TIDOTI-485471 format. One line per 5 residues: their letters; for each residue x, y, z of N, C-alpha, C. Coordinates in steps of 0.001 Angstrom, whole numbers. Atoms other than C-alpha are relative to their C-alpha. Layout:
// residues N
a) X Y Z X Y Z X Y Z; ...
This chain:
// residues 410
mfdld) -396 954 -955 18864 16958 40189 -1615 -959 502; 1141 1140 -407 15824 13892 41255 -337 857 1074; -78 -909 -1232 13804 15641 43888 -813 -1243 570; 633 1408 -462 12603 12386 45528 -1347 687 1120; 992 -216 -717 10191 14416 47889 -529 609 -750
kwqei) 1750 232 573 8020 15892 45207 -311 -709 -662; 475 1291 846 8113 12740 43360 -1252 -1097 918; 968 864 -1197 6420 11109 46949 -731 813 -144; 1297 -928 309 3926 14391 46684 -700 -161 -665; 925 415 1075 3007 13424 43866 -907 -1397 -364
fstir) 672 1578 -185 2230 9939 44136 -1110 -37 1138; 1108 -157 -965 503 10620 47362 -1240 912 -243; 1403 -839 1257 -2113 13062 45294 -776 -883 -630; 1212 643 1147 -2541 10511 43038 -675 -1205 239; 1168 420 -656 -3654 7955 45278 -1134 451 892
rnklr) 1243 -648 -990 -5762 10234 47255 -1314 394 -1285; 948 -99 461 -7852 10605 44406 503 -1011 -1625; -290 735 503 -7435 7244 42281 -1113 113 -1247; 955 105 1338 -10749 7353 40156 -352 1043 -807; -344 -1012 804 -10147 11010 39312 1473 24 -882
tfltg) -1040 12 683 -6743 10038 37825 -101 -1046 -1109; 300 1275 1047 -8027 6843 36302 -460 673 -1059; 723 -3 861 -10436 8609 34424 656 1209 -1099; -778 -1390 61 -8261 11860 33614 508 -1334 -1323; -760 821 1029 -5491 8871 31901 -756 -663 -746
fsvaw) 613 784 1062 -8085 6785 30403 -293 726 -1140; 1 -936 1062 -8945 9858 28210 624 309 -1095; -831 -129 491 -5640 10359 27034 656 -1486 -643; -92 946 1119 -4941 6716 26328 -1070 -164 -878; 1518 538 943 -8482 6119 24515 588 1074 -1323
giiml) -930 -650 1478 -6434 8879 21780 433 -747 -561; -1103 776 879 -3570 7033 21435 -479 -1414 -566; 543 1390 390 -5688 3737 21189 -309 182 -1396; 269 -62 1117 -7541 5372 18434 536 145 -992; -920 -297 1379 -4813 7115 16888 1063 -1457 -779
villg) -498 1190 733 -2670 3816 16467 -1119 -911 -1052; 1181 786 1140 -5855 1684 15305 86 715 -1341; 466 -673 1044 -6547 4249 13223 1266 109 -1391; -1108 136 730 -3154 4728 11467 491 -1680 -568; 367 1343 9 -2769 815 11748 -316 -318 -1278
sgygl) 796 1002 1275 -5828 -304 9433 244 847 -1134; -577 -701 1467 -4814 2842 7145 1394 -652 -982; -1395 729 370 -1217 987 6840 -668 -1079 -945; 745 1320 83 -3194 -2142 6423 -949 -167 -1428; 689 -238 1125 -5337 -668 3761 722 -144 -1102
engvk) -910 -192 1389 -2399 539 1651 1383 -1043 -261; -905 1300 33 -307 -2876 2473 -767 -769 -1016; 1206 972 288 -3158 -4777 1246 201 770 -1571; 173 -527 823 -3732 -2901 -2005 1543 -141 -757; -1215 411 579 -23 -2660 -2752 756 -1372 -385
kefsg) 42 1103 837 -106 -6220 -2969 -391 -741 -541; 844 344 1216 -2819 -6899 -4943 1169 792 -1557; -873 -430 1238 -328 -4818 -7426 1256 -382 -168; -788 880 363 2194 -6661 -6717 275 -1109 -894; -227 1657 1697 1383 -9646 -9492 129 1110 -972
davny) -416 -1096 1209 1851 -6603 -11854 906 985 -11; -309 -1595 -132 4105 -3825 -12563 -554 1017 -192; 845 -1352 -185 3223 -521 -12221 631 1078 -1095; -784 -1046 564 5409 920 -14758 -531 -176 -1564; -438 106 1558 4175 323 -18326 -1490 524 -62
lsing) 1156 -558 352 798 1125 -20545 -187 -1457 -632; 407 1213 513 -1323 -1719 -21585 -888 861 -1104; 570 -528 927 -2757 -1193 -25062 -488 -1246 -1003; 758 581 615 -5610 -3099 -26740 -1332 785 -709; 788 -206 692 -7596 -2862 -29761 -1772 235 237
glttk) 984 37 -358 -10979 -1591 -29772 -1207 446 -1051; 1234 -247 749 -14627 -557 -31764 116 1580 -490; -292 -1787 -333 -14238 3019 -33410 -1679 343 24; 1647 -914 37 -17194 5345 -32837 -62 1103 -789; 113 -1254 951 -16671 7926 -35289 569 -201 -935
aykgm) -930 237 1260 -16443 8401 -38911 1387 596 -473; -1171 -862 -1 -13022 9116 -39838 575 -173 -1704; -197 925 1085 -11694 9381 -43509 -185 -1055 -818; 463 618 974 -13453 7586 -45245 -487 -1729 220; 325 1172 -634 -13824 4927 -42446 -1035 36 1161
kpgtf) 1125 -546 -887 -17245 4290 -40875 324 -755 1520; -154 486 -1282 -18135 3842 -37202 48 -1681 331; -76 977 267 -17958 303 -35849 920 -1034 -247; -1927 1009 805 -14085 -1191 -37582 601 -139 1034; -871 -568 -934 -12381 -2534 -35364 1659 -242 -133
vqlnn) -1026 -50 -359 -9176 -2114 -34449 975 -1182 -195; -1200 1476 13 -6631 -5298 -34949 1328 608 518; -1024 -66 174 -3554 -4820 -33611 1256 -854 -463; -824 1382 587 -255 -6671 -35317 1547 360 268; -1004 -164 -415 3193 -6692 -35515 949 1262 -20
edhqa) -269 -1340 896 4104 -3472 -37440 -94 911 1399; 504 -696 -719 2152 -1896 -34874 1207 68 1439; -1367 596 -656 4552 -3578 -32052 1302 1671 -404; -1367 -630 359 7780 -2421 -33921 -66 1286 94; -362 -1690 -347 6905 1362 -33973 -332 376 1118
lmqtk) 398 -248 -1177 5374 1542 -30562 1287 96 537; -831 -5 -935 8564 881 -29397 1357 675 -138; -592 -963 310 10581 3606 -30519 -1015 1111 635; 924 -878 -592 7808 5895 -28164 1098 411 649; -1167 -721 -1232 10063 8499 -25707 -259 -497 1431
gvtat) 530 -34 -1652 10238 6894 -22599 -263 -1281 -86; 367 1330 -63 9722 3217 -23436 1343 -1043 59; -1268 32 82 12541 1070 -22141 -95 -1726 -413; 328 1749 303 10830 -2600 -23140 -1719 35 -785; 1402 447 321 8138 -4102 -24944 -753 -1075 -421
sarsr) 375 742 300 6096 -6830 -25233 -1713 -431 -570; 1370 615 569 3003 -8383 -27395 -383 -986 775; 561 974 -588 870 -10530 -26074 -1689 -250 -989; 1232 276 615 -2029 -12625 -27490 -445 -1560 869; 609 1237 -390 -4436 -15316 -26017 -127 -1471 -1289
ifgns) 384 788 664 -4400 -18502 -27588 -1707 -1082 6; 1147 332 -504 -8176 -19669 -27911 -429 -1055 -666; 285 1324 33 -9878 -22953 -28454 -126 -806 694; 393 679 -690 -9550 -25760 -26793 579 -235 1260; -1222 -569 -1042 -6661 -24378 -24831 421 -1355 883
vlsyq) 275 1397 -864 -6163 -28182 -23456 1591 -144 108; -686 -290 -315 -2774 -28879 -22047 415 -1702 401; 550 1334 -64 -1803 -32788 -21850 1487 -708 246; -811 738 267 1232 -34978 -20838 5 -1166 570; 245 913 6 1174 -38412 -21120 -1250 -291 375
neygs) 1404 588 -288 -2041 -39848 -19352 -808 1790 382; 453 -1152 -802 -2256 -36332 -17749 -721 960 -1018; 847 -838 932 -4606 -33453 -19128 -730 1178 1052; 204 -1237 -566 -5485 -30048 -17881 -633 1071 -1230; 741 -947 794 -7949 -26913 -19578 882 1150 606
ydifa) -1045 -729 -1187 -5305 -24014 -18447 -203 1281 -1767; 429 -1240 502 -5133 -19827 -20226 1677 -623 -484; -1502 273 1095 -2236 -20441 -23338 356 1709 -331; -322 -1500 583 -815 -16782 -23523 1429 -270 -1017; -861 -22 927 1627 -16040 -26481 582 1542 393
vhpey) -719 -995 -572 4234 -13284 -25676 1549 344 -86; -1266 -217 403 7690 -11843 -25944 635 -159 1694; -1060 105 -1596 10489 -12128 -22933 -173 903 1089; 389 -1286 -672 9852 -8967 -21796 -1076 150 728; 1025 183 -1291 6445 -9870 -20142 -143 -191 1134
geves) -7 331 -1162 7700 -11612 -17758 440 893 961; 244 -1174 -791 8674 -7923 -16121 -1313 640 -54; 711 -688 -627 5146 -6813 -16694 -887 -678 843; 367 1150 -1219 4072 -10002 -14499 766 -104 851; -1412 337 -1072 6762 -9863 -12340 131 -1063 387
lktfk) -530 2103 -22 7407 -13618 -13078 1527 181 401; -985 284 -598 9790 -15369 -11113 469 -1288 -481; 110 1643 210 11160 -18508 -12632 1235 -959 914; -902 727 -430 12549 -20905 -10435 540 -1248 -350; -656 1044 1506 13324 -24045 -12958 -66 469 -599
gryln) -155 -523 1043 14320 -23881 -15986 706 1019 -493; -436 -1612 598 14774 -20593 -17774 -1822 434 -422; 686 -419 -137 12406 -18119 -18652 161 172 -1934; -406 101 1726 11633 -17416 -23277 1013 1122 92; -569 -1300 267 14264 -15148 -24463 115 181 -1296
qtdir) -543 -729 1208 15227 -13347 -27529 -178 -1002 -1422; -931 869 847 16777 -16589 -29298 -1420 -990 -500; 1271 819 -192 13294 -18218 -28836 -1096 797 -945; 1060 -455 1024 11207 -15217 -30381 617 -103 -1675; -715 355 1298 13651 -15402 -33644 258 -779 -509
esrkv) -86 1481 1173 13970 -18940 -34616 -1460 -713 787; 1621 773 -388 9886 -19627 -32995 540 -730 -118; -316 1761 -434 11223 -22330 -31212 -1757 -551 877; 798 866 -287 8701 -24684 -29985 105 -706 1736; -102 -16 -1576 8989 -23850 -26086 -791 485 454
vcigk) 967 -452 -710 7002 -23394 -23253 468 292 1304; 461 359 -1479 6765 -22341 -19692 -953 217 875; 1356 -159 -357 4573 -22964 -17387 44 409 1432; 513 -434 -1413 2941 -21910 -14087 308 -900 821; 278 798 -457 3232 -23657 -10978 -722 -755 319
vveqa) 1456 529 -768 -233 -24390 -9996 -130 -1349 -1828; -292 798 1606 347 -26036 -14169 784 -1074 563; -1261 885 -148 3628 -28078 -13049 -1427 -1209 875; 932 1117 -626 1148 -29906 -10156 -890 -422 -486; 1408 698 739 -2064 -30080 -11824 803 -1694 -1084
iykgk) -806 600 1407 163 -32021 -15115 729 -1162 552; -539 1120 -396 3041 -33641 -13397 4 -399 1724; 625 698 -1364 1875 -34257 -9809 1009 -327 577; -1391 723 -590 5927 -34393 -8723 673 -1105 -355; -278 1684 791 6201 -37813 -10391 1310 369 -978
vepvg) -805 92 848 7986 -36416 -12939 862 1740 -452; -394 -1362 -261 10860 -33190 -13176 -409 679 -1717; 822 -567 1622 8675 -30800 -16308 1359 157 -879; -726 -511 1134 11690 -29190 -17623 1305 -1297 -523; -457 1270 521 12822 -31237 -20252 -719 -825 -968
tylmv) 1664 854 471 9527 -32857 -21319 -25 974 -1201; 968 -654 1264 7198 -32466 -24179 -1538 499 615; 1379 -148 -742 4070 -30660 -23043 -967 183 -1474; 1006 -127 1117 993 -31049 -25495 -529 912 137; 810 -1660 -39 -407 -27125 -26264 -1098 -404 -1101
ngvpf) 1465 145 1176 -3428 -27772 -28356 657 -1148 -956; -545 735 505 -1964 -30850 -29582 1004 42 -635; -1424 127 412 1260 -29869 -30295 1076 244 728; -862 301 -873 4120 -30820 -28836 1166 1149 410; -885 -1162 -209 5987 -28147 -26943 885 191 719
lvigv) -1218 544 -970 9536 -28374 -24968 -105 775 994; -498 -1002 -1753 9408 -27073 -21288 1334 238 149; -1034 -441 271 11817 -25020 -20908 257 625 2104; -499 -567 -679 11180 -23531 -17561 -1406 168 1386; 1249 -698 -926 8683 -22984 -14357 -9 1047 809
fddpg) 594 -1409 -533 7185 -19715 -12928 -543 176 964; 831 -508 -1555 5965 -17996 -9643 -513 853 -710; 668 -1122 533 3776 -15423 -10192 -750 443 1688; 65 -472 -843 2876 -12982 -6995 -1409 451 472; 1586 -406 -9 -751 -12240 -8625 -528 -1500 279
gerdl) 800 1495 -561 -1983 -15658 -7451 -462 -1444 -914; -73 1256 535 -3256 -18815 -8679 -674 -319 -1202; 341 -312 1142 -5180 -17334 -11405 1350 220 -1025; -1267 -391 1276 -1758 -16037 -13237 877 -1711 173; -1062 1856 222 -265 -19844 -12458 -181 -740 -369
srvyi) 646 674 910 -2671 -21309 -14227 247 472 -1245; 259 -246 929 -1339 -20071 -17346 1640 -696 -555; -1170 750 840 1512 -21271 -20111 728 937 -661; -124 -1524 998 3417 -18421 -22001 1374 -1020 -629; -9 772 802 4443 -19954 -25288 1093 1719 -1281
patta) -854 -603 640 6958 -17593 -27850 -1196 1122 -841; 1097 -351 837 4873 -14889 -29720 69 -298 -1381; -163 317 1188 6317 -15414 -32983 -686 -1798 -589; 440 1309 393 5845 -19192 -33095 -1615 -125 191; 1478 -338 -294 1785 -18732 -31892 -315 292 -1598
qqvfn) -86 -217 1318 1938 -16613 -35282 -268 -1319 -823; -265 577 599 2952 -19595 -36946 -476 -1267 199; 463 1278 -380 1808 -23000 -35316 -1555 229 110; 1625 -468 459 -1865 -21488 -34701 -957 1233 -686; 387 -820 910 -2354 -19472 -37764 -467 1341 675
rgnsi) 98 -1525 -354 -2542 -15978 -36372 282 791 -1087; -422 -1139 166 -886 -14257 -38822 608 1040 690; -988 -858 -681 1073 -11068 -37857 -1154 713 1105; 1039 -919 -1325 -2213 -10241 -35293 852 -43 1275; -195 332 -1606 -1833 -9798 -31507 -844 1354 260
dnisl) 1267 -426 -653 -4380 -8947 -28896 224 1298 781; -454 -927 -1100 -2239 -6767 -26437 1634 606 -508; -719 -457 -237 467 -4207 -26337 589 135 980; -943 88 -1417 2867 -3980 -23125 1085 1516 -558; -1083 -512 -217 5303 -625 -23305 59 33 1718
imsga) -762 200 -1644 7733 -1029 -20255 53 1715 -149; -562 -1492 -285 8315 2790 -18929 895 68 1587; -666 -357 -1228 11105 2267 -16092 776 1288 265; -233 -957 -405 11545 5005 -14594 -644 1482 -209; 616 -905 197 8957 7376 -15715 -1080 539 1035
neqts) 1041 -959 -1011 6443 9749 -13684 -1122 -230 -725; 1532 232 695 2689 10250 -14275 221 824 -1060; -97 -1227 906 3485 13563 -16632 185 -840 -1091; -782 686 1271 5657 11315 -19053 -727 -1165 -577; 1027 625 374 3220 8638 -19032 -730 350 -645
iaaee) 1393 -831 257 410 10811 -19741 620 291 -1351; -697 -439 1638 2466 12212 -22705 209 -1427 -1107; -96 657 971 3253 8990 -24074 -1325 -1014 -664; 1320 737 492 -360 7415 -23980 78 1111 -1176; 886 -709 1323 -1063 10545 -26605 577 73 -1366
vvrqq) -1087 177 1376 2196 9639 -28998 -768 -1563 -340; 314 1764 396 734 5711 -28959 -1602 347 -667; 1277 -111 677 -2587 7038 -29692 -403 506 -976; -444 -762 1440 -1648 9441 -32514 396 -1124 -841; -234 642 1074 234 7028 -34191 -630 -1380 -371
lsarh) 1274 1090 -81 -2489 4233 -33800 -785 586 -981; 1128 -248 1332 -4481 6310 -35566 81 417 -1520; -370 -544 1224 -2446 7581 -38544 -107 -1548 -412; -202 1169 630 -1792 3677 -38928 -1633 -1005 -296; 1234 333 149 -5285 2523 -38747 -1093 745 -225
kfdpt) 1135 -983 609 -7334 5297 -39753 -1433 164 791; 1309 -170 -1154 -9493 6247 -36607 359 955 102; -498 -1599 -248 -9937 9739 -35143 744 -247 1343; -800 406 -1448 -7516 10032 -32253 -581 566 1183; 638 -593 -1136 -10027 11852 -30111 -1105 -1425 212
dqrav) 1050 1238 -177 -11989 8496 -30463 323 -933 886; -320 195 -1315 -11552 7473 -26899 -200 -1723 131; 588 1659 -297 -13245 3570 -27616 655 -687 -1415; -627 490 1299 -11037 2823 -30801 1097 -501 229; -846 893 -693 -8221 1680 -28737 48 616 1361
fifnt) 329 13 -1332 -8009 1216 -24857 1649 -362 308; -1138 -77 -258 -4706 2622 -23219 -121 -66 1551; -485 -334 -689 -4279 1402 -19773 1288 469 903; -933 -1055 -842 -1997 3607 -17740 603 -371 1580; -581 444 -1292 -551 1637 -14446 573 1367 758
ikeyk) -667 -700 -732 1769 4546 -13771 -781 702 636; 966 -892 -691 -1276 6689 -13438 -788 -245 631; 1041 930 -920 -3614 4527 -11392 960 -385 987; -685 -33 -1213 -926 3814 -9172 68 1215 926; -433 -1275 -476 -350 7107 -8530 -1230 387 833
kfldl) 1093 -915 -284 -4149 7954 -7779 119 -381 1151; 612 544 -1170 -3912 5057 -5181 1139 505 984; -1310 -234 -994 -470 6427 -3694 -406 1283 762; 921 -1047 -711 -2349 10074 -3223 -898 -228 881; 735 -142 -1092 -5374 8894 -1889 310 -573 1081
fwsir) -674 22 -1372 -3117 7129 1057 232 476 420; -427 -1302 -463 -1884 10169 1690 -712 983 534; 1110 -433 -505 -4752 11842 1857 -809 -709 1429; 1083 762 -1246 -6638 9023 4163 1314 376 1527; -1111 229 -1148 -3075 9076 6349 -70 1154 771
lfiwi) 31 -1225 -310 -3605 12800 6800 -1228 300 765; 1663 -353 -324 -7554 12702 7386 259 -594 1323; -307 525 -1146 -6220 9997 10475 608 440 754; -535 -962 -685 -3664 12122 11729 -807 661 479; 670 -1454 -501 -5964 14980 12400 -1882 -626 991
igigt) 881 643 -794 -8691 12626 13559 783 -492 1278; -551 231 -657 -6523 11207 15817 562 1127 867; -475 -1250 -1044 -4634 14458 17111 -1215 370 567; 628 -28 -477 -7569 15535 17475 -1212 -191 1664; 521 780 -921 -9062 13011 19861 1214 110 1247
iiagi) -1375 -396 -1256 -5352 13581 21843 -275 869 1084; -148 -2225 -346 -6084 17519 22578 -1620 -473 816; 1356 428 -944 -9722 16355 23837 447 -727 1272; -370 933 -1450 -7831 13920 26552 830 1271 688; -1126 -729 -817 -5016 16502 27239 -1008 1460 -97
vgvsn) 1220 -1307 -745 -7767 19584 27594 -861 -824 1546; 328 662 -1526 -9068 16768 30329 808 326 1311; -1048 -1 -612 -5974 16895 31843 96 1144 769; -178 -1463 -156 -5487 20407 31963 -1312 409 887; 1124 11 -381 -8842 20689 33454 -346 -164 1557
immiv) -194 383 -1509 -8449 18615 36556 1151 217 336; -1516 -818 -574 -4567 20044 36873 -843 1300 768; 176 -1469 -207 -6740 23555 37106 -1217 -616 1601; 799 278 -1325 -9303 21533 39970 1185 109 1132; -841 697 -1289 -6249 20122 41774 1208 1281 268
vkert) -630 -1533 -387 -4473 23850 41826 -1137 534 941; 1099 -385 -1101 -7858 24747 43479 -632 -483 1352; 254 619 -1015 -8232 22051 45888 1318 629 705; -1403 -280 -1011 -4478 22704 47292 481 1436 -144; 65 -1311 34 -5143 26701 46964 922 98 1105
keigv) -73 27 -1378 -4471 26716 50918 1771 -164 350; -1354 684 -185 -1142 24456 50822 1112 751 -1248; -651 -533 742 358 26311 47963 480 1244 519; -419 -1640 -933 277 29748 50084 414 -510 1059; -881 -131 -1057 1849 28115 53028 1589 -86 -748
rkalg) -1220 144 1020 4657 27055 50422 644 976 -78; -813 -1781 332 5347 30533 49242 72 346 1054; -371 -609 -1218 5117 31713 52518 991 -696 1124; -1119 913 -619 7507 29147 53833 1619 389 -694; -1078 532 585 9561 30207 50858 598 -416 -1218
aspws) -429 394 1372 9156 28651 47651 -295 885 -1153; 38 -725 1022 9959 29638 44581 -994 -324 -660; 793 -103 1598 7535 30390 41432 206 -1314 -340; -69 918 706 8951 27753 39664 515 -1710 900; 222 1515 -949 8924 24829 42354 -1377 -646 -149
iisli) 1861 433 44 5099 25341 42298 -136 -463 -1638; 55 273 1613 5541 25144 38471 50 -1641 -293; -567 1042 470 7690 22538 38458 -820 -1276 392; 173 1208 -851 5662 20338 40826 -1297 -240 -828; 1141 166 237 2162 20802 39029 -37 -819 -1866
mqeav) -723 497 1228 4000 20326 35658 401 -1208 -121; -1030 967 151 5808 17087 36427 -1282 -1006 437; 1028 864 -429 2066 15610 37712 -573 -168 -1104; 842 95 1099 412 16304 34537 591 -986 -955; -761 1221 799 3385 14673 32733 -80 -1307 174
litsv) 96 974 -181 3304 11834 34347 -1384 -660 -25; 1182 321 530 -275 11171 34009 -319 -89 -1636; 390 348 1264 -232 11735 30233 987 -1225 -257; -498 1174 257 2725 9564 29923 -157 -912 -93; 86 1200 124 2256 7002 31420 -1303 -901 -713
agytg) 1211 627 296 -1621 6534 30373 125 77 -1546; -44 -744 1601 -270 7723 26383 805 -1578 -571; -658 867 -10 2168 4917 26811 -528 -1257 125; 824 1044 -308 -178 2495 28076 -950 -230 -1553; 1071 137 1313 -2785 3339 25135 645 -592 -1162
lvigv) -439 331 943 197 2714 23019 121 -1413 -420; -199 1471 346 832 -843 23574 -826 -662 -11; 857 1371 4 -2440 -2003 23898 -809 583 -1405; 302 -378 1595 -3191 -22 20407 890 -1164 -915; -391 1061 840 -336 -2349 18957 -642 -1446 453
vllel) 438 1612 -373 -1469 -5458 20631 -1193 -543 -831; 1215 83 1213 -4771 -4826 19115 -25 70 -1252; -341 -8 1643 -3180 -4376 15626 307 -1411 -112; -792 1066 -426 -1561 -7542 16589 -863 -1459 -540; 1184 1175 -35 -4787 -9748 16974 -813 372 -1215
vgnai) 1061 119 1061 -6582 -8135 14123 1189 -466 -1334; -842 -394 1477 -3558 -8127 11519 -479 -1985 -219; 481 1944 -214 -3902 -12619 12909 -1000 -149 -637; 1147 554 705 -7292 -12640 12240 -766 336 -1504; 277 -262 1227 -7830 -11372 8975 1354 -36 -1022
kgvdy) -875 607 918 -4707 -13010 7183 -953 -737 -1209; 1267 824 1371 -6078 -13801 3346 -819 762 -38; 1293 -749 -80 -8587 -11016 3354 921 1148 -1323; -563 -567 992 -7984 -9094 -310 -191 1757 428; -129 -1895 -402 -7130 -5128 -174 593 41 1404
fanpe) 561 -768 -1175 -6397 -5324 3912 1510 -1205 175; -1011 911 -603 -2641 -6769 4790 906 421 1376; -1164 -195 -820 -293 -6598 7881 -247 1490 969; 31 -1013 -910 -2039 -3718 10076 1146 433 530; -1498 -621 -836 1204 -1668 11539 -246 1287 535
inlqv) -388 -969 -172 2677 1252 12972 1736 -136 -148; -1248 608 -193 6155 1708 12157 1247 1469 1388; -806 -943 -1775 8866 2947 15115 33 1708 -17; -199 -1422 173 9214 6338 13720 -1236 656 548; 1269 -163 -71 5432 6597 14381 -215 178 1667
aigat) 596 274 -1105 5399 4933 17815 1065 1069 1074; -845 -1264 -626 8536 7548 18968 -574 1259 182; 729 -1491 340 6697 10373 17823 -834 410 630; 923 83 -994 3699 9560 19610 326 696 1457; -491 -131 -1403 5456 9219 22698 778 1364 635
illif) -319 -1292 -207 7042 12527 22244 -799 1675 -215; 1282 -938 -61 4030 14331 21411 -572 -173 1388; 993 255 -1061 2410 12864 24399 717 1001 1351; -769 -768 -1396 5588 14337 27088 -268 1074 -342; 958 -1643 584 4534 17527 24706 -567 419 1024
agmia) 1257 -612 -223 1325 17587 25639 -166 -43 1622; -145 -65 -1592 1806 16616 29365 346 1340 557; -875 -1639 -524 3808 20140 29703 -1071 774 -469; 907 -1080 5 1295 21779 28110 -1378 8 1068; 1171 -249 -806 -1348 20758 29693 -202 324 1545
glvpa) -310 -423 -1045 200 21222 33261 716 1342 -58; -169 -1346 -96 1132 24690 31921 -890 921 1239; 1447 -1251 -790 -1525 26917 32391 -384 -319 1452; 881 396 -918 -2882 25668 35764 1448 -282 1357; -896 -245 -574 930 25480 36581 510 1728 843
rraas) -332 -1731 15 1344 29480 36201 -831 107 1237; 846 -93 -1240 -1791 29774 38267 39 271 1081; -231 491 -1331 -615 28117 40953 1475 847 493; -1172 -485 -584 2790 29928 41036 -540 1768 180; 525 -1315 -304 570 33355 41081 -563 83 1097
vkpve) 346 -432 -1246 -845 32733 43926 703 622 832; -272 -662 -742 -649 35232 46366 -71 -609 2075; -268 1237 -1289 500 33593 49905 -1091 679 839; 681 -595 -1108 -2030 36060 52246 -1515 -440 -810; 1811 263 339 -5288 35455 49616 410 -1529 362
alrde) 271 1405 -97 -4731 31663 49649 468 -239 1488; 268 916 -1398 -4197 31092 53741 -1488 444 8; 1793 -157 -24 -7810 33043 53478 -750 -751 -387; 1258 513 855 -9217 30860 51115 -507 -1375 778; 639 867 -619 -11707 28204 52596 -833 -971 -1071
């Protein structure tokens, strides 16, 4: 039942010791503020890195040819490993691979033009699956498809930045012919890319078309193997299979790490996730340590309160007060101080995070510092429990006071 007299007594005690109560509560509030800011900053860093990763898929192997550094089966060191269409076809069969795409960059003038508008942009020859690698979203027309590859069509999908620079909003680009290094290509779509302006300043044409039109033979620069649903162990196993296959096809030592370069996004992304888990654990350890320091301060203050009120407690017990009434009085005061101070710290911490988040918008690798609802509820429950622990020892001491000794206390 709600004991109004008891609560009036608690508030009366707090009013008589305003400075002491404020300093005690401040230590608890400061601990919560630090915990919230540290957790929010950790999530901000994690969100920022995930945002940077959002420009590309995180479930593929990227393979590029390199220079051999070891002699192998009559092949001298320094031989360049040139990937080709046959490599692409062979690697499609790798276990765990769900889609593949070759990619080649078309060098030269790299000039795009439409009527009197010109610009120099990156031109890439790819397969349709490359849209998944770059997380492309076509918002006008369509992206490349297998028919474009099979029939070597002269079609092009352009980035949003290219559309704005070349067409300037005056002409709808889809259906027009864009000159790509002096060769007319039909514009079939315009895409958006979360990777940012660099990726939006690109155009994509079919890989087979580029090999014919720009005399690239059957050579390609890069092969992407998409492994949807694969874990780190599966991707590492696929790396080894790819290296062995390319070694057999191009005659280089399979232990030569510089003959081909394989970038495993699955493995790299897992490293970041493990790092963030460690950061969150470290933050919780520091934050809880700070809160514990504040709770110890509350407990010490309550011990002082019990010492100051020894005679009063003796009188209560002499008049028939039960030990539980004494314990509950001390514990309720401790819970009140820690809960109010902790909740205040929680609110201040969240407000500070909002201010920081608004002030640093657009900063790379840091975005949306925040704490979720579960963390806030957990922190509140932790505070209430901590307040009970903080008041328990002094309360038990108060309950053990003998009335005769307390009445003699000076």
